[in-house]
C-alpha positions as CSV (number, residue, x, y, z in Angstrom):
1,X,42.0,-25.2,35.4
2,X,39.8,-25.6,38.4
3,X,40.8,-27.9,41.3
4,X,38.8,-31.1,41.5
5,X,37.3,-30.4,38.0
6,X,35.2,-33.2,36.7
7,X,33.6,-33.1,33.3
8,X,30.2,-34.8,33.1
9,X,28.2,-34.4,29.9
10,X,30.4,-31.4,29.0
11,X,29.6,-29.7,32.4
12,X,32.5,-28.6,34.6
13,X,31.1,-29.8,37.9
14,X,33.4,-27.6,40.0
15,X,31.5,-24.6,38.5
16,X,28.0,-25.7,39.2
17,X,26.1,-23.0,41.1
18,X,24.7,-23.4,44.6
19,X,21.3,-21.9,45.4
20,X,20.5,-20.5,48.8
21,X,17.3,-21.8,50.5
22,X,15.7,-18.4,50.0
23,X,16.5,-18.4,46.3
24,X,15.2,-21.9,45.9
25,X,11.8,-20.9,47.4
26,X,11.6,-17.9,45.1
27,X,12.4,-19.9,42.0
28,X,10.0,-22.7,42.9
29,X,7.2,-20.1,43.1
30,X,8.2,-18.7,39.7
31,X,8.5,-22.2,38.2
32,X,4.9,-23.1,39.4
33,X,3.8,-19.9,37.7
34,X,5.2,-21.0,34.4
35,X,8.5,-19.0,34.3
36,X,10.8,-21.0,32.0
37,X,13.9,-19.0,32.8
38,X,13.3,-19.7,36.5
39,X,12.9,-23.4,35.7
40,X,16.2,-23.5,33.9
41,X,18.0,-21.7,36.7
42,X,16.4,-24.0,39.3
43,X,17.4,-27.2,37.5
44,X,21.0,-26.0,36.9
45,X,21.1,-24.9,40.6
46,X,20.3,-28.5,41.7
47,X,22.7,-30.4,39.4
48,X,25.0,-30.8,42.4
49,X,22.2,-32.8,44.0
50,X,22.1,-35.1,41.0
51,X,25.9,-35.5,41.1
52,X,25.9,-36.4,44.8
53,X,23.2,-39.1,44.2
54,X,24.8,-40.8,41.2
55,X,28.1,-41.1,43.0
56,X,26.4,-43.9,45.0
57,X,26.2,-45.9,41.8
58,X,29.8,-45.3,40.6
59,X,30.7,-49.0,41.1
60,X,28.0,-50.4,38.8
61,X,30.2,-50.2,35.7
62,X,27.9,-47.6,34.0
63,X,29.2,-44.4,32.4
64,X,28.8,-41.5,34.8
65,X,27.7,-39.4,31.9
66,X,24.7,-41.7,31.3
67,X,23.8,-41.9,35.0
68,X,24.0,-38.1,35.2
69,X,21.6,-37.7,32.4
70,X,19.2,-40.2,33.9
71,X,19.5,-38.4,37.3
72,X,18.6,-35.1,35.6
73,X,15.4,-36.8,34.3
74,X,14.6,-37.7,37.9
75,X,15.3,-34.1,39.0
76,X,13.0,-32.8,36.3
77,X,10.2,-35.2,37.3
78,X,10.7,-34.2,40.9
79,X,10.3,-30.6,40.0
80,X,7.2,-31.2,37.9
81,X,5.5,-33.2,40.7
82,X,6.7,-31.2,43.7
83,X,3.9,-29.8,45.8
84,X,4.7,-26.6,47.7
85,X,1.9,-27.1,50.1
86,X,3.6,-30.2,51.7
87,X,6.0,-27.9,53.5
88,X,9.1,-30.2,52.9
89,X,12.5,-29.4,51.4
90,X,12.8,-30.0,47.7
91,X,15.9,-32.1,48.2
92,X,14.0,-34.4,50.6
93,X,11.5,-35.0,47.9
94,X,13.9,-35.1,44.9
95,X,16.5,-37.5,46.2
96,X,14.2,-40.6,46.2
97,X,12.9,-39.6,42.8
98,X,16.5,-39.4,41.3
99,X,17.5,-42.6,43.0
100,X,14.4,-44.3,41.6
101,X,15.1,-43.1,38.1
102,X,18.7,-44.3,38.2
103,X,17.7,-47.7,39.6
104,X,15.1,-48.1,36.9
105,X,17.7,-47.3,34.3
106,X,20.1,-49.9,35.8
107,X,17.4,-52.5,35.9
108,X,16.2,-51.9,32.3
109,X,19.8,-52.0,31.0
110,X,21.0,-54.9,33.2
111,X,22.6,-57.9,31.6
112,X,20.2,-59.9,33.7
113,X,17.1,-59.6,31.5
114,X,13.7,-59.3,33.2
115,X,10.5,-59.5,31.1
116,X,8.5,-56.4,30.6
117,X,5.4,-57.9,32.1
118,X,7.4,-58.9,35.3
119,X,8.8,-55.4,35.6
120,X,5.3,-53.9,35.1
121,X,4.0,-56.1,37.9
122,X,6.9,-55.0,40.2
123,X,6.3,-51.3,39.5
124,X,2.6,-51.7,40.3
125,X,3.6,-53.5,43.5
126,X,5.9,-50.6,44.4
127,X,3.2,-48.0,43.7
128,X,0.7,-50.0,45.8
129,X,3.2,-50.2,48.6
130,X,3.6,-46.4,48.6
131,X,-0.2,-45.9,48.6
132,X,-0.6,-48.3,51.5
133,X,2.2,-46.6,53.4
134,X,0.5,-43.2,53.0
135,X,-2.9,-44.6,54.1
136,X,-1.7,-46.7,57.1
137,X,1.6,-44.8,58.1
138,X,3.4,-48.1,58.2
139,X,5.2,-50.6,55.9
140,X,2.6,-52.9,54.3
141,X,3.0,-56.7,54.3
142,X,3.3,-58.6,51.1
143,X,-0.2,-60.0,51.6
144,X,-1.6,-56.5,51.8
145,X,0.2,-55.5,48.6
146,X,-1.0,-58.7,46.9
147,X,-4.6,-58.0,48.0
148,X,-4.4,-54.4,46.7
149,X,-3.4,-55.7,43.3
150,X,-5.7,-58.8,43.3
151,X,-2.6,-61.1,43.0
152,X,-1.1,-63.9,45.0
153,X,1.7,-63.4,47.5
154,X,4.0,-65.5,45.3
155,X,3.4,-63.3,42.2
156,X,4.3,-60.1,44.1
157,X,7.4,-61.6,45.8
158,X,8.7,-63.1,42.5
159,X,8.2,-59.7,40.7
160,X,9.9,-57.7,43.4
161,X,12.8,-60.1,43.6
162,X,13.3,-59.9,39.8
163,X,14.0,-56.2,39.8
164,X,16.4,-56.1,42.7
165,X,19.8,-54.7,41.8
166,X,22.5,-57.3,41.8
167,X,25.2,-56.6,44.4
168,X,28.9,-56.7,43.6
169,X,31.0,-59.1,45.6
170,X,33.3,-56.2,46.1
171,X,30.6,-54.0,47.6
172,X,31.9,-52.7,51.0
173,X,29.5,-53.4,53.8
174,X,31.6,-52.2,56.8
175,X,34.5,-49.9,57.3
176,X,36.0,-48.9,60.7
177,X,39.2,-46.9,60.1
178,X,40.8,-50.0,58.7
179,X,40.4,-52.5,55.9
180,X,36.9,-52.6,54.5
181,X,34.8,-55.8,54.8
182,X,33.2,-56.7,51.4
183,X,30.2,-58.8,50.6
184,X,32.5,-61.6,49.4
185,X,34.1,-61.8,52.9
186,X,30.6,-62.8,54.3
187,X,29.8,-65.4,51.6
188,X,30.7,-69.0,52.4
189,X,31.7,-71.5,49.8
190,X,30.7,-75.0,50.8
191,X,32.4,-76.5,47.8
192,X,35.8,-75.0,48.1
193,X,36.3,-74.5,51.8
194,X,39.7,-74.9,53.3
195,X,38.7,-78.1,55.1
196,X,37.5,-79.6,51.8
197,X,40.8,-78.6,50.2
198,X,42.7,-80.3,53.0
199,X,40.5,-83.4,52.7
200,X,41.4,-83.6,49.0
201,X,45.1,-83.4,49.8
202,X,44.8,-86.1,52.4
203,X,42.8,-88.4,50.1
204,X,45.4,-87.9,47.3
205,X,48.2,-88.8,49.8
206,X,46.3,-91.9,50.8
207,X,45.7,-93.0,47.2
208,X,49.4,-92.7,46.4
209,X,50.1,-95.3,49.1
210,X,48.0,-97.9,47.2
211,X,49.2,-100.1,44.3
212,X,48.2,-99.3,40.8
213,X,45.3,-101.8,40.6
214,X,43.8,-100.6,44.0
215,X,44.0,-97.0,42.8
216,X,42.2,-97.9,39.6
217,X,39.4,-99.7,41.5
218,X,38.8,-96.9,43.9
219,X,38.9,-94.3,41.2
220,X,36.3,-96.2,39.1
221,X,34.1,-96.9,42.1
222,X,34.1,-93.6,44.0
223,X,35.2,-90.9,41.5
224,X,33.5,-92.2,38.4
225,X,30.6,-93.8,40.2
226,X,30.8,-97.3,38.6
227,X,29.3,-100.4,40.1
228,X,31.5,-103.3,41.2
229,X,30.2,-105.3,38.2
230,X,31.2,-102.5,35.8
231,X,34.6,-102.2,37.5
232,X,35.1,-106.0,37.2
233,X,34.3,-106.0,33.5
234,X,36.6,-103.1,32.8
235,X,39.6,-104.5,34.7
236,X,39.0,-108.1,33.7
237,X,38.5,-109.8,37.1
238,X,35.5,-111.1,39.0
239,X,33.1,-108.9,41.0
240,X,34.1,-110.9,44.2
241,X,37.7,-109.9,43.6
242,X,36.8,-106.3,43.1
243,X,34.9,-106.4,46.4
244,X,37.9,-107.9,48.3
245,X,40.4,-105.5,46.7
246,X,38.1,-102.5,47.4
247,X,37.7,-103.4,51.1
248,X,41.5,-104.0,51.4
249,X,42.4,-100.7,49.8
250,X,39.9,-98.8,52.0
251,X,41.3,-100.4,55.1
252,X,44.8,-99.6,54.0
253,X,43.9,-96.0,53.4
254,X,42.3,-95.5,56.8
255,X,45.8,-95.7,58.3
256,X,46.7,-92.5,56.5
257,X,43.4,-90.6,56.2
């Protein structure tokens, strides 16, 4: 058994071949000339590239076998569209294609459902963005993309936001030879903050120092949102009495809260 052997789609990844740069160039030329054997050798020789890319998505809860197959589709698309005249390394061109294919798969199979028309709009916006980047050699603005597509800025922003991958709260965002900092460490919770928790304990302590009728009045008034008239009817006393008891209870609580 090989060390660090991992089986993906029935492939022993520890035995995947590694092509030299020279062999890559030779095979690319043969592939463009229609050599199917060279095509198969080239694809198999770049499966390690697919493997390295899909490892970025290992925390998405997807089966690695599925991601590997999707990544292979991206690799094949990259090979079919690669232009030798651009004088760039194949991996430089292929990696974004593989990532794009995996992200598209994750979006289309996400539990957060996005309508087909909205996804189509988003993909058109991404294509327009790439065209504008090539034309102007800079990142286009939302307004420029919207103008290119004859849409409003809001439509483009809404579509692009809809296809963004959800981020896990346990996604590490910083690591410096110690404990990692996760997304959840940077998210505040205004409802359940420590000071709110302490306020709740303090209020509970103050309420316990009131008599039963005062506790009942404050509970109905401030926790259940009832009016003084409603409280009076429920307890069986006048509204004026409720008002006096409420003020007295609040004044008493201020000594402890």
